[in-house]
PyMOL Python script that loads the backbone (N, CA, C, O; Angstrom):
from pymol import cmd

cmd.read_pdbstr("""\
ATOM      1  N   MET A   1       0.841  -1.165   0.000  1.00  0.00           N
ATOM      2  CA  MET A   1       0.000   0.000   0.000  1.00  0.00           C
ATOM      3  C   MET A   1       0.897   1.242   0.000  1.00  0.00           C
ATOM      4  O   MET A   1       1.913   1.277   0.695  1.00  0.00           O
ATOM      5  N   ALA A   2       0.527   2.241  -0.767  1.00  0.00           N
ATOM      6  CA  ALA A   2       1.317   3.466  -0.861  1.00  0.00           C
ATOM      7  C   ALA A   2       0.973   4.408   0.293  1.00  0.00           C
ATOM      8  O   ALA A   2      -0.194   4.608   0.633  1.00  0.00           O
ATOM      9  N   PHE A   3       2.013   4.974   0.877  1.00  0.00           N
ATOM     10  CA  PHE A   3       1.873   5.939   1.966  1.00  0.00           C
ATOM     11  C   PHE A   3       2.375   7.288   1.466  1.00  0.00           C
ATOM     12  O   PHE A   3       3.507   7.395   0.995  1.00  0.00           O
ATOM     13  N   GLU A   4       1.545   8.306   1.566  1.00  0.00           N
ATOM     14  CA  GLU A   4       1.926   9.649   1.142  1.00  0.00           C
ATOM     15  C   GLU A   4       2.442  10.414   2.356  1.00  0.00           C
ATOM     16  O   GLU A   4       1.684  10.725   3.276  1.00  0.00           O
ATOM     17  N   PHE A   5       3.742  10.713   2.348  1.00  0.00           N
ATOM     18  CA  PHE A   5       4.361  11.441   3.452  1.00  0.00           C
ATOM     19  C   PHE A   5       4.278  12.932   3.183  1.00  0.00           C
ATOM     20  O   PHE A   5       4.694  13.415   2.130  1.00  0.00           O
ATOM     21  N   LYS A   6       3.731  13.654   4.154  1.00  0.00           N
ATOM     22  CA  LYS A   6       3.561  15.105   4.020  1.00  0.00           C
ATOM     23  C   LYS A   6       4.636  15.824   4.829  1.00  0.00           C
ATOM     24  O   LYS A   6       5.026  15.381   5.909  1.00  0.00           O
ATOM     25  N   LEU A   7       5.104  16.944   4.280  1.00  0.00           N
ATOM     26  CA  LEU A   7       6.093  17.747   4.992  1.00  0.00           C
ATOM     27  C   LEU A   7       5.505  18.153   6.334  1.00  0.00           C
ATOM     28  O   LEU A   7       4.473  18.823   6.385  1.00  0.00           O
ATOM     29  N   PRO A   8       6.160  17.749   7.424  1.00  0.00           N
ATOM     30  CA  PRO A   8       5.611  18.082   8.742  1.00  0.00           C
ATOM     31  C   PRO A   8       5.830  19.551   9.091  1.00  0.00           C
ATOM     32  O   PRO A   8       6.620  20.251   8.458  1.00  0.00           O
ATOM     33  N   ASP A   9       5.116  19.989  10.102  1.00  0.00           N
ATOM     34  CA  ASP A   9       5.310  21.333  10.647  1.00  0.00           C
ATOM     35  C   ASP A   9       6.646  21.298  11.387  1.00  0.00           C
ATOM     36  O   ASP A   9       6.762  20.652  12.429  1.00  0.00           O
ATOM     37  N   ILE A  10       7.650  21.987  10.855  1.00  0.00           N
ATOM     38  CA  ILE A  10       9.001  21.865  11.408  1.00  0.00           C
ATOM     39  C   ILE A  10       9.435  23.092  12.203  1.00  0.00           C
ATOM     40  O   ILE A  10      10.623  23.273  12.468  1.00  0.00           O
ATOM     41  N   GLY A  11       8.496  23.915  12.576  1.00  0.00           N
ATOM     42  CA  GLY A  11       8.840  25.063  13.405  1.00  0.00           C
ATOM     43  C   GLY A  11       7.677  26.021  13.533  1.00  0.00           C
ATOM     44  O   GLY A  11       6.797  26.079  12.675  1.00  0.00           O
ATOM     45  N   GLU A  12       7.690  26.762  14.610  1.00  0.00           N
ATOM     46  CA  GLU A  12       6.620  27.729  14.854  1.00  0.00           C
ATOM     47  C   GLU A  12       6.532  28.753  13.743  1.00  0.00           C
ATOM     48  O   GLU A  12       7.508  29.443  13.447  1.00  0.00           O
ATOM     49  N   GLY A  13       5.387  28.853  13.140  1.00  0.00           N
ATOM     50  CA  GLY A  13       5.161  29.857  12.116  1.00  0.00           C
ATOM     51  C   GLY A  13       5.701  29.517  10.738  1.00  0.00           C
ATOM     52  O   GLY A  13       5.539  30.302   9.804  1.00  0.00           O
ATOM     53  N   VAL A  14       6.338  28.363  10.591  1.00  0.00           N
ATOM     54  CA  VAL A  14       6.888  27.976   9.289  1.00  0.00           C
ATOM     55  C   VAL A  14       5.755  27.434   8.425  1.00  0.00           C
ATOM     56  O   VAL A  14       5.036  26.526   8.843  1.00  0.00           O
ATOM     57  N   VAL A  15       5.592  27.988   7.217  1.00  0.00           N
ATOM     58  CA  VAL A  15       4.513  27.555   6.333  1.00  0.00           C
ATOM     59  C   VAL A  15       5.028  26.848   5.087  1.00  0.00           C
ATOM     60  O   VAL A  15       4.259  26.216   4.363  1.00  0.00           O
ATOM     61  N   GLU A  16       6.348  26.956   4.836  1.00  0.00           N
ATOM     62  CA  GLU A  16       6.933  26.286   3.685  1.00  0.00           C
ATOM     63  C   GLU A  16       8.413  26.052   3.936  1.00  0.00           C
ATOM     64  O   GLU A  16       9.017  26.648   4.828  1.00  0.00           O
ATOM     65  N   GLY A  17       8.983  25.165   3.121  1.00  0.00           N
ATOM     66  CA  GLY A  17      10.410  24.900   3.200  1.00  0.00           C
ATOM     67  C   GLY A  17      10.960  24.687   1.803  1.00  0.00           C
ATOM     68  O   GLY A  17      10.223  24.339   0.880  1.00  0.00           O
ATOM     69  N   GLU A  18      12.253  24.896   1.655  1.00  0.00           N
ATOM     70  CA  GLU A  18      12.922  24.682   0.372  1.00  0.00           C
ATOM     71  C   GLU A  18      13.636  23.340   0.397  1.00  0.00           C
ATOM     72  O   GLU A  18      14.377  23.039   1.333  1.00  0.00           O
ATOM     73  N   ILE A  19      13.410  22.535  -0.636  1.00  0.00           N
ATOM     74  CA  ILE A  19      14.124  21.265  -0.751  1.00  0.00           C
ATOM     75  C   ILE A  19      15.575  21.594  -1.089  1.00  0.00           C
ATOM     76  O   ILE A  19      15.865  22.151  -2.148  1.00  0.00           O
ATOM     77  N   VAL A  20      16.478  21.245  -0.181  1.00  0.00           N
ATOM     78  CA  VAL A  20      17.900  21.517  -0.382  1.00  0.00           C
ATOM     79  C   VAL A  20      18.550  20.348  -1.105  1.00  0.00           C
ATOM     80  O   VAL A  20      19.273  20.533  -2.084  1.00  0.00           O
ATOM     81  N   LYS A  21      18.285  19.130  -0.608  1.00  0.00           N
ATOM     82  CA  LYS A  21      18.927  17.949  -1.193  1.00  0.00           C
ATOM     83  C   LYS A  21      18.096  16.709  -0.909  1.00  0.00           C
ATOM     84  O   LYS A  21      17.700  16.457   0.229  1.00  0.00           O
ATOM     85  N   TRP A  22      17.833  15.933  -1.967  1.00  0.00           N
ATOM     86  CA  TRP A  22      17.181  14.637  -1.792  1.00  0.00           C
ATOM     87  C   TRP A  22      18.247  13.621  -1.396  1.00  0.00           C
ATOM     88  O   TRP A  22      19.305  13.554  -2.022  1.00  0.00           O
ATOM     89  N   LEU A  23      17.976  12.842  -0.373  1.00  0.00           N
ATOM     90  CA  LEU A  23      18.895  11.810   0.095  1.00  0.00           C
ATOM     91  C   LEU A  23      18.435  10.428  -0.337  1.00  0.00           C
ATOM     92  O   LEU A  23      19.141   9.443  -0.121  1.00  0.00           O
ATOM     93  N   VAL A  24      17.246  10.348  -0.951  1.00  0.00           N
ATOM     94  CA  VAL A  24      16.711   9.105  -1.516  1.00  0.00           C
ATOM     95  C   VAL A  24      16.192   9.407  -2.915  1.00  0.00           C
ATOM     96  O   VAL A  24      15.918  10.557  -3.259  1.00  0.00           O
ATOM     97  N   GLN A  25      16.063   8.362  -3.705  1.00  0.00           N
ATOM     98  CA  GLN A  25      15.547   8.478  -5.071  1.00  0.00           C
ATOM     99  C   GLN A  25      14.467   7.420  -5.273  1.00  0.00           C
ATOM    100  O   GLN A  25      14.454   6.415  -4.562  1.00  0.00           O
ATOM    101  N   PRO A  26      13.559   7.627  -6.234  1.00  0.00           N
ATOM    102  CA  PRO A  26      12.560   6.592  -6.525  1.00  0.00           C
ATOM    103  C   PRO A  26      13.249   5.261  -6.815  1.00  0.00           C
ATOM    104  O   PRO A  26      14.232   5.196  -7.553  1.00  0.00           O
ATOM    105  N   GLY A  27      12.704   4.203  -6.214  1.00  0.00           N
ATOM    106  CA  GLY A  27      13.272   2.866  -6.367  1.00  0.00           C
ATOM    107  C   GLY A  27      14.141   2.452  -5.194  1.00  0.00           C
ATOM    108  O   GLY A  27      14.423   1.265  -5.026  1.00  0.00           O
ATOM    109  N   ASP A  28      14.574   3.414  -4.371  1.00  0.00           N
ATOM    110  CA  ASP A  28      15.420   3.102  -3.220  1.00  0.00           C
ATOM    111  C   ASP A  28      14.618   2.402  -2.131  1.00  0.00           C
ATOM    112  O   ASP A  28      13.466   2.752  -1.873  1.00  0.00           O
ATOM    113  N   ALA A  29      15.242   1.404  -1.489  1.00  0.00           N
ATOM    114  CA  ALA A  29      14.680   0.819  -0.274  1.00  0.00           C
ATOM    115  C   ALA A  29      14.973   1.800   0.855  1.00  0.00           C
ATOM    116  O   ALA A  29      16.024   2.442   0.874  1.00  0.00           O
ATOM    117  N   ILE A  30      14.038   1.911   1.792  1.00  0.00           N
ATOM    118  CA  ILE A  30      14.190   2.883   2.873  1.00  0.00           C
ATOM    119  C   ILE A  30      13.778   2.251   4.192  1.00  0.00           C
ATOM    120  O   ILE A  30      12.869   1.423   4.240  1.00  0.00           O
ATOM    121  N   GLU A  31      14.453   2.648   5.256  1.00  0.00           N
ATOM    122  CA  GLU A  31      14.175   2.150   6.599  1.00  0.00           C
ATOM    123  C   GLU A  31      13.542   3.260   7.439  1.00  0.00           C
ATOM    124  O   GLU A  31      13.642   4.439   7.099  1.00  0.00           O
ATOM    125  N   VAL A  32      12.896   2.874   8.530  1.00  0.00           N
ATOM    126  CA  VAL A  32      12.346   3.845   9.469  1.00  0.00           C
ATOM    127  C   VAL A  32      13.497   4.696  10.009  1.00  0.00           C
ATOM    128  O   VAL A  32      14.553   4.165  10.353  1.00  0.00           O
ATOM    129  N   ASP A  33      13.301   5.980  10.082  1.00  0.00           N
ATOM    130  CA  ASP A  33      14.263   6.970  10.583  1.00  0.00           C
ATOM    131  C   ASP A  33      15.438   7.229   9.647  1.00  0.00           C
ATOM    132  O   ASP A  33      16.355   7.968  10.006  1.00  0.00           O
ATOM    133  N   GLN A  34      15.432   6.636   8.454  1.00  0.00           N
ATOM    134  CA  GLN A  34      16.489   6.926   7.484  1.00  0.00           C
ATOM    135  C   GLN A  34      16.273   8.331   6.927  1.00  0.00           C
ATOM    136  O   GLN A  34      15.152   8.672   6.551  1.00  0.00           O
ATOM    137  N   PRO A  35      17.321   9.153   6.867  1.00  0.00           N
ATOM    138  CA  PRO A  35      17.167  10.496   6.299  1.00  0.00           C
ATOM    139  C   PRO A  35      16.685  10.438   4.848  1.00  0.00           C
ATOM    140  O   PRO A  35      17.217   9.676   4.041  1.00  0.00           O
ATOM    141  N   MET A  36      15.662  11.258   4.520  1.00  0.00           N
ATOM    142  CA  MET A  36      15.103  11.274   3.163  1.00  0.00           C
ATOM    143  C   MET A  36      15.440  12.548   2.403  1.00  0.00           C
ATOM    144  O   MET A  36      15.782  12.506   1.221  1.00  0.00           O
ATOM    145  N   VAL A  37      15.341  13.689   3.095  1.00  0.00           N
ATOM    146  CA  VAL A  37      15.479  14.970   2.397  1.00  0.00           C
ATOM    147  C   VAL A  37      15.939  16.043   3.382  1.00  0.00           C
ATOM    148  O   VAL A  37      15.570  16.035   4.557  1.00  0.00           O
ATOM    149  N   GLU A  38      16.751  16.963   2.873  1.00  0.00           N
ATOM    150  CA  GLU A  38      17.131  18.140   3.651  1.00  0.00           C
ATOM    151  C   GLU A  38      16.215  19.283   3.219  1.00  0.00           C
ATOM    152  O   GLU A  38      16.069  19.560   2.029  1.00  0.00           O
ATOM    153  N   VAL A  39      15.604  19.942   4.201  1.00  0.00           N
ATOM    154  CA  VAL A  39      14.684  21.045   3.932  1.00  0.00           C
ATOM    155  C   VAL A  39      15.160  22.276   4.707  1.00  0.00           C
ATOM    156  O   VAL A  39      15.483  22.190   5.892  1.00  0.00           O
ATOM    157  N   MET A  40      15.198  23.414   4.024  1.00  0.00           N
ATOM    158  CA  MET A  40      15.612  24.664   4.657  1.00  0.00           C
ATOM    159  C   MET A  40      14.400  25.579   4.822  1.00  0.00           C
ATOM    160  O   MET A  40      13.627  25.798   3.890  1.00  0.00           O
ATOM    161  N   THR A  41      14.262  26.101   6.032  1.00  0.00           N
ATOM    162  CA  THR A  41      13.231  27.107   6.301  1.00  0.00           C
ATOM    163  C   THR A  41      13.943  28.424   6.586  1.00  0.00           C
ATOM    164  O   THR A  41      15.168  28.505   6.499  1.00  0.00           O
ATOM    165  N   ASP A  42      13.181  29.445   6.922  1.00  0.00           N
ATOM    166  CA  ASP A  42      13.818  30.714   7.260  1.00  0.00           C
ATOM    167  C   ASP A  42      14.541  30.649   8.598  1.00  0.00           C
ATOM    168  O   ASP A  42      15.271  31.573   8.958  1.00  0.00           O
ATOM    169  N   LYS A  43      14.338  29.551   9.340  1.00  0.00           N
ATOM    170  CA  LYS A  43      14.938  29.421  10.665  1.00  0.00           C
ATOM    171  C   LYS A  43      16.071  28.402  10.734  1.00  0.00           C
ATOM    172  O   LYS A  43      17.001  28.578  11.521  1.00  0.00           O
ATOM    173  N   ALA A  44      16.015  27.343   9.933  1.00  0.00           N
ATOM    174  CA  ALA A  44      17.019  26.280  10.037  1.00  0.00           C
ATOM    175  C   ALA A  44      16.940  25.344   8.839  1.00  0.00           C
ATOM    176  O   ALA A  44      15.960  25.337   8.094  1.00  0.00           O
ATOM    177  N   THR A  45      18.000  24.551   8.672  1.00  0.00           N
ATOM    178  CA  THR A  45      17.984  23.456   7.703  1.00  0.00           C
ATOM    179  C   THR A  45      17.858  22.172   8.507  1.00  0.00           C
ATOM    180  O   THR A  45      18.638  21.928   9.428  1.00  0.00           O
ATOM    181  N   VAL A  46      16.872  21.351   8.157  1.00  0.00           N
ATOM    182  CA  VAL A  46      16.621  20.119   8.902  1.00  0.00           C
ATOM    183  C   VAL A  46      16.600  18.931   7.956  1.00  0.00           C
ATOM    184  O   VAL A  46      16.275  19.051   6.775  1.00  0.00           O
ATOM    185  N   VAL A  47      16.961  17.770   8.517  1.00  0.00           N
ATOM    186  CA  VAL A  47      16.889  16.516   7.775  1.00  0.00           C
ATOM    187  C   VAL A  47      15.591  15.840   8.184  1.00  0.00           C
ATOM    188  O   VAL A  47      15.329  15.651   9.372  1.00  0.00           O
ATOM    189  N   ILE A  48      14.781  15.479   7.200  1.00  0.00           N
ATOM    190  CA  ILE A  48      13.493  14.835   7.455  1.00  0.00           C
ATOM    191  C   ILE A  48      13.680  13.326   7.307  1.00  0.00           C
ATOM    192  O   ILE A  48      14.061  12.857   6.235  1.00  0.00           O
ATOM    193  N   PRO A  49      13.414  12.550   8.382  1.00  0.00           N
ATOM    194  CA  PRO A  49      13.566  11.095   8.313  1.00  0.00           C
ATOM    195  C   PRO A  49      12.286  10.406   7.833  1.00  0.00           C
ATOM    196  O   PRO A  49      11.198  10.983   7.860  1.00  0.00           O
ATOM    197  N   SER A  50      12.448   9.170   7.399  1.00  0.00           N
ATOM    198  CA  SER A  50      11.300   8.378   6.955  1.00  0.00           C
ATOM    199  C   SER A  50      10.526   7.841   8.157  1.00  0.00           C
ATOM    200  O   SER A  50      11.131   7.358   9.114  1.00  0.00           O
ATOM    201  N   PRO A  51       9.200   7.921   8.117  1.00  0.00           N
ATOM    202  CA  PRO A  51       8.396   7.342   9.185  1.00  0.00           C
ATOM    203  C   PRO A  51       8.070   5.874   8.926  1.00  0.00           C
ATOM    204  O   PRO A  51       7.527   5.200   9.802  1.00  0.00           O
ATOM    205  N   LYS A  52       8.395   5.368   7.729  1.00  0.00           N
ATOM    206  CA  LYS A  52       8.003   4.017   7.320  1.00  0.00           C
ATOM    207  C   LYS A  52       9.174   3.280   6.687  1.00  0.00           C
ATOM    208  O   LYS A  52      10.129   3.888   6.203  1.00  0.00           O
ATOM    209  N   LYS A  53       9.075   1.954   6.703  1.00  0.00           N
ATOM    210  CA  LYS A  53      10.007   1.099   5.973  1.00  0.00           C
ATOM    211  C   LYS A  53       9.329   0.730   4.665  1.00  0.00           C
ATOM    212  O   LYS A  53       8.132   0.443   4.640  1.00  0.00           O
ATOM    213  N   GLY A  54      10.085   0.736   3.583  1.00  0.00           N
ATOM    214  CA  GLY A  54       9.490   0.367   2.308  1.00  0.00           C
ATOM    215  C   GLY A  54      10.370   0.751   1.147  1.00  0.00           C
ATOM    216  O   GLY A  54      11.597   0.718   1.235  1.00  0.00           O
ATOM    217  N   LYS A  55       9.720   1.120   0.046  1.00  0.00           N
ATOM    218  CA  LYS A  55      10.422   1.519  -1.172  1.00  0.00           C
ATOM    219  C   LYS A  55       9.894   2.876  -1.606  1.00  0.00           C
ATOM    220  O   LYS A  55       8.686   3.112  -1.619  1.00  0.00           O
ATOM    221  N   VAL A  56      10.811   3.761  -1.961  1.00  0.00           N
ATOM    222  CA  VAL A  56      10.427   5.091  -2.432  1.00  0.00           C
ATOM    223  C   VAL A  56       9.827   4.944  -3.827  1.00  0.00           C
ATOM    224  O   VAL A  56      10.498   4.494  -4.756  1.00  0.00           O
ATOM    225  N   LEU A  57       8.558   5.327  -3.968  1.00  0.00           N
ATOM    226  CA  LEU A  57       7.898   5.277  -5.271  1.00  0.00           C
ATOM    227  C   LEU A  57       8.068   6.585  -6.023  1.00  0.00           C
ATOM    228  O   LEU A  57       8.239   6.594  -7.242  1.00  0.00           O
ATOM    229  N   GLU A  58       8.021   7.696  -5.284  1.00  0.00           N
ATOM    230  CA  GLU A  58       8.050   9.002  -5.940  1.00  0.00           C
ATOM    231  C   GLU A  58       8.525  10.067  -4.959  1.00  0.00           C
ATOM    232  O   GLU A  58       8.167  10.051  -3.781  1.00  0.00           O
ATOM    233  N   THR A  59       9.340  10.994  -5.465  1.00  0.00           N
ATOM    234  CA  THR A  59       9.676  12.194  -4.710  1.00  0.00           C
ATOM    235  C   THR A  59       8.984  13.352  -5.415  1.00  0.00           C
ATOM    236  O   THR A  59       8.959  13.419  -6.644  1.00  0.00           O
ATOM    237  N   LYS A  60       8.427  14.253  -4.634  1.00  0.00           N
ATOM    238  CA  LYS A  60       7.678  15.379  -5.213  1.00  0.00           C
ATOM    239  C   LYS A  60       8.478  16.655  -4.996  1.00  0.00           C
ATOM    240  O   LYS A  60       8.779  17.032  -3.864  1.00  0.00           O
ATOM    241  N   GLY A  61       8.807  17.292  -6.068  1.00  0.00           N
ATOM    242  CA  GLY A  61       9.589  18.514  -5.986  1.00  0.00           C
ATOM    243  C   GLY A  61      11.052  18.257  -6.284  1.00  0.00           C
ATOM    244  O   GLY A  61      11.587  17.180  -6.020  1.00  0.00           O
ATOM    245  N   LYS A  62      11.682  19.278  -6.840  1.00  0.00           N
ATOM    246  CA  LYS A  62      13.103  19.207  -7.168  1.00  0.00           C
ATOM    247  C   LYS A  62      13.879  20.033  -6.154  1.00  0.00           C
ATOM    248  O   LYS A  62      13.313  20.855  -5.432  1.00  0.00           O
ATOM    249  N   GLU A  63      15.183  19.800  -6.115  1.00  0.00           N
ATOM    250  CA  GLU A  63      16.030  20.612  -5.257  1.00  0.00           C
ATOM    251  C   GLU A  63      15.865  22.073  -5.658  1.00  0.00           C
ATOM    252  O   GLU A  63      15.923  22.416  -6.839  1.00  0.00           O
ATOM    253  N   GLY A  64      15.658  22.926  -4.660  1.00  0.00           N
ATOM    254  CA  GLY A  64      15.418  24.343  -4.914  1.00  0.00           C
ATOM    255  C   GLY A  64      13.948  24.731  -4.893  1.00  0.00           C
ATOM    256  O   GLY A  64      13.620  25.914  -4.802  1.00  0.00           O
ATOM    257  N   ASP A  65      13.048  23.732  -4.979  1.00  0.00           N
ATOM    258  CA  ASP A  65      11.606  24.020  -4.951  1.00  0.00           C
ATOM    259  C   ASP A  65      11.148  24.356  -3.535  1.00  0.00           C
ATOM    260  O   ASP A  65      11.662  23.811  -2.558  1.00  0.00           O
ATOM    261  N   LEU A  66      10.177  25.258  -3.437  1.00  0.00           N
ATOM    262  CA  LEU A  66       9.514  25.544  -2.171  1.00  0.00           C
ATOM    263  C   LEU A  66       8.288  24.649  -2.067  1.00  0.00           C
ATOM    264  O   LEU A  66       7.502  24.546  -3.009  1.00  0.00           O
ATOM    265  N   VAL A  67       8.129  23.997  -0.904  1.00  0.00           N
ATOM    266  CA  VAL A  67       6.972  23.130  -0.688  1.00  0.00           C
ATOM    267  C   VAL A  67       6.255  23.586   0.582  1.00  0.00           C
ATOM    268  O   VAL A  67       6.883  23.966   1.570  1.00  0.00           O
ATOM    269  N   ALA A  68       4.947  23.539   0.531  1.00  0.00           N
ATOM    270  CA  ALA A  68       4.136  23.959   1.671  1.00  0.00           C
ATOM    271  C   ALA A  68       4.113  22.876   2.739  1.00  0.00           C
ATOM    272  O   ALA A  68       4.124  21.683   2.435  1.00  0.00           O
ATOM    273  N   VAL A  69       4.080  23.312   3.998  1.00  0.00           N
ATOM    274  CA  VAL A  69       3.894  22.378   5.106  1.00  0.00           C
ATOM    275  C   VAL A  69       2.584  21.633   4.872  1.00  0.00           C
ATOM    276  O   VAL A  69       1.596  22.229   4.442  1.00  0.00           O
ATOM    277  N   HIS A  70       2.573  20.352   5.149  1.00  0.00           N
ATOM    278  CA  HIS A  70       1.432  19.446   4.999  1.00  0.00           C
ATOM    279  C   HIS A  70       1.160  19.060   3.547  1.00  0.00           C
ATOM    280  O   HIS A  70       0.114  18.479   3.259  1.00  0.00           O
ATOM    281  N   SER A  71       2.075  19.368   2.621  1.00  0.00           N
ATOM    282  CA  SER A  71       1.917  18.881   1.247  1.00  0.00           C
ATOM    283  C   SER A  71       2.739  17.600   1.093  1.00  0.00           C
ATOM    284  O   SER A  71       3.759  17.423   1.759  1.00  0.00           O
ATOM    285  N   VAL A  72       2.286  16.712   0.211  1.00  0.00           N
ATOM    286  CA  VAL A  72       2.955  15.425  -0.004  1.00  0.00           C
ATOM    287  C   VAL A  72       4.306  15.673  -0.670  1.00  0.00           C
ATOM    288  O   VAL A  72       4.393  16.354  -1.692  1.00  0.00           O
ATOM    289  N   ILE A  73       5.377  15.098  -0.062  1.00  0.00           N
ATOM    290  CA  ILE A  73       6.705  15.249  -0.659  1.00  0.00           C
ATOM    291  C   ILE A  73       7.318  13.919  -1.083  1.00  0.00           C
ATOM    292  O   ILE A  73       8.192  13.888  -1.949  1.00  0.00           O
ATOM    293  N   VAL A  74       6.862  12.808  -0.474  1.00  0.00           N
ATOM    294  CA  VAL A  74       7.402  11.485  -0.808  1.00  0.00           C
ATOM    295  C   VAL A  74       6.268  10.468  -0.760  1.00  0.00           C
ATOM    296  O   VAL A  74       5.413  10.518   0.124  1.00  0.00           O
ATOM    297  N   VAL A  75       6.270   9.539  -1.727  1.00  0.00           N
ATOM    298  CA  VAL A  75       5.325   8.424  -1.709  1.00  0.00           C
ATOM    299  C   VAL A  75       6.148   7.158  -1.476  1.00  0.00           C
ATOM    300  O   VAL A  75       7.099   6.880  -2.207  1.00  0.00           O
ATOM    301  N   ILE A  76       5.767   6.390  -0.442  1.00  0.00           N
ATOM    302  CA  ILE A  76       6.494   5.184  -0.041  1.00  0.00           C
ATOM    303  C   ILE A  76       5.572   3.984  -0.157  1.00  0.00           C
ATOM    304  O   ILE A  76       4.436   4.016   0.315  1.00  0.00           O
ATOM    305  N   GLU A  77       6.068   2.922  -0.788  1.00  0.00           N
ATOM    306  CA  GLU A  77       5.344   1.652  -0.796  1.00  0.00           C
ATOM    307  C   GLU A  77       5.752   0.936   0.480  1.00  0.00           C
ATOM    308  O   GLU A  77       6.892   0.491   0.613  1.00  0.00           O
ATOM    309  N   GLU A  78       4.819   0.826   1.418  1.00  0.00           N
ATOM    310  CA  GLU A  78       5.127   0.258   2.723  1.00  0.00           C
ATOM    311  C   GLU A  78       5.528  -1.204   2.624  1.00  0.00           C
ATOM    312  O   GLU A  78       4.910  -1.989   1.904  1.00  0.00           O
ATOM    313  N   GLY A  79       6.578  -1.555   3.362  1.00  0.00           N
ATOM    314  CA  GLY A  79       7.020  -2.939   3.450  1.00  0.00           C
ATOM    315  C   GLY A  79       7.749  -3.445   2.234  1.00  0.00           C
ATOM    316  O   GLY A  79       8.278  -4.556   2.273  1.00  0.00           O
ATOM    317  N   ALA A  80       7.805  -2.694   1.158  1.00  0.00           N
ATOM    318  CA  ALA A  80       8.488  -3.141  -0.054  1.00  0.00           C
ATOM    319  C   ALA A  80       9.964  -2.816   0.044  1.00  0.00           C
ATOM    320  O   ALA A  80      10.395  -2.043   0.899  1.00  0.00           O
ATOM    321  N   GLY A  81      10.733  -3.424  -0.854  1.00  0.00           N
ATOM    322  CA  GLY A  81      12.137  -3.086  -0.954  1.00  0.00           C
ATOM    323  C   GLY A  81      13.036  -3.911  -0.071  1.00  0.00           C
ATOM    324  O   GLY A  81      14.237  -3.997  -0.328  1.00  0.00           O
ATOM    325  N   ALA A  82      12.493  -4.521   0.960  1.00  0.00           N
ATOM    326  CA  ALA A  82      13.330  -5.350   1.819  1.00  0.00           C
ATOM    327  C   ALA A  82      13.622  -6.654   1.103  1.00  0.00           C
ATOM    328  O   ALA A  82      12.738  -7.253   0.491  1.00  0.00           O
ATOM    329  N   ALA A  83      14.851  -7.081   1.183  1.00  0.00           N
ATOM    330  CA  ALA A  83      15.228  -8.336   0.533  1.00  0.00           C
ATOM    331  C   ALA A  83      14.548  -9.491   1.249  1.00  0.00           C
ATOM    332  O   ALA A  83      14.493  -9.535   2.478  1.00  0.00           O
ATOM    333  N   ALA A  84      14.042 -10.404   0.478  1.00  0.00           N
ATOM    334  CA  ALA A  84      13.389 -11.574   1.058  1.00  0.00           C
ATOM    335  C   ALA A  84      14.443 -12.467   1.698  1.00  0.00           C
ATOM    336  O   ALA A  84      15.566 -12.570   1.203  1.00  0.00           O
ATOM    337  N   ALA A  85      14.080 -13.101   2.783  1.00  0.00           N
ATOM    338  CA  ALA A  85      15.009 -14.019   3.443  1.00  0.00           C
ATOM    339  C   ALA A  85      15.231 -15.220   2.538  1.00  0.00           C
ATOM    340  O   ALA A  85      14.287 -15.721   1.927  1.00  0.00           O
ATOM    341  N   PRO A  86      16.470 -15.686   2.449  1.00  0.00           N
ATOM    342  CA  PRO A  86      16.715 -16.840   1.585  1.00  0.00           C
ATOM    343  C   PRO A  86      16.015 -18.081   2.122  1.00  0.00           C
ATOM    344  O   PRO A  86      15.873 -18.263   3.331  1.00  0.00           O
ATOM    345  N   ALA A  87      15.587 -18.919   1.205  1.00  0.00           N
ATOM    346  CA  ALA A  87      14.927 -20.165   1.604  1.00  0.00           C
ATOM    347  C   ALA A  87      15.961 -21.077   2.255  1.00  0.00           C
ATOM    348  O   ALA A  87      17.117 -21.092   1.833  1.00  0.00           O
ATOM    349  N   PRO A  88      15.565 -21.839   3.276  1.00  0.00           N
ATOM    350  CA  PRO A  88      16.528 -22.748   3.905  1.00  0.00           C
ATOM    351  C   PRO A  88      16.975 -23.819   2.908  1.00  0.00           C
ATOM    352  O   PRO A  88      16.206 -24.264   2.056  1.00  0.00           O
ATOM    353  N   ALA A  89      18.217 -24.210   3.038  1.00  0.00           N
ATOM    354  CA  ALA A  89      18.754 -25.245   2.145  1.00  0.00           C
ATOM    355  C   ALA A  89      18.096 -26.575   2.479  1.00  0.00           C
ATOM    356  O   ALA A  89      17.859 -26.876   3.649  1.00  0.00           O
ATOM    357  N   PRO A  90      17.799 -27.375   1.454  1.00  0.00           N
ATOM    358  CA  PRO A  90      17.193 -28.679   1.742  1.00  0.00           C
ATOM    359  C   PRO A  90      18.186 -29.575   2.486  1.00  0.00           C
ATOM    360  O   PRO A  90      19.397 -29.501   2.279  1.00  0.00           O
ATOM    361  N   ALA A  91      17.642 -30.410   3.346  1.00  0.00           N
ATOM    362  CA  ALA A  91      18.494 -31.334   4.104  1.00  0.00           C
ATOM    363  C   ALA A  91      19.055 -32.383   3.152  1.00  0.00           C
ATOM    364  O   ALA A  91      18.352 -32.841   2.251  1.00  0.00           O
ATOM    365  N   PRO A  92      20.312 -32.768   3.342  1.00  0.00           N
ATOM    366  CA  PRO A  92      20.887 -33.795   2.459  1.00  0.00           C
ATOM    367  C   PRO A  92      20.166 -35.132   2.640  1.00  0.00           C
ATOM    368  O   PRO A  92      19.745 -35.485   3.742  1.00  0.00           O
ATOM    369  N   ALA A  93      20.038 -35.850   1.555  1.00  0.00           N
ATOM    370  CA  ALA A  93      19.381 -37.168   1.611  1.00  0.00           C
ATOM    371  C   ALA A  93      20.282 -38.146   2.359  1.00  0.00           C
ATOM    372  O   ALA A  93      21.502 -38.123   2.194  1.00  0.00           O
ATOM    373  N   PRO A  94      19.681 -39.002   3.180  1.00  0.00           N
ATOM    374  CA  PRO A  94      20.503 -39.978   3.930  1.00  0.00           C
ATOM    375  C   PRO A  94      21.079 -41.047   3.035  1.00  0.00           C
ATOM    376  O   PRO A  94      21.787 -41.935   3.510  1.00  0.00           O
TER     377      PRO A  94
END
""", "prot")
cmd.dss("prot")
cmd.show_as("cartoon", "prot")
cmd.util.cbc("prot")
cmd.orient("prot")
């Protein structure tokens, strides 16, 4: 299932932020708390971590774009991207 991550409210009175640098790209596997994007406001530059484990389906906005707080910036396919555990080896025949 796709999860739409919205730019959180990252400071008092902040209504938008500038995408400084994407740290993930579409197709990347991502873990919880993994840094996704650097966003600069008029008060600070912050790294926004992923709230979910999965695969990045889409990033919204390019570096240098201004994005509004609460607008979708990343779409994550939840639970995807993790490598499947290898199947156990069959037991040797007696």
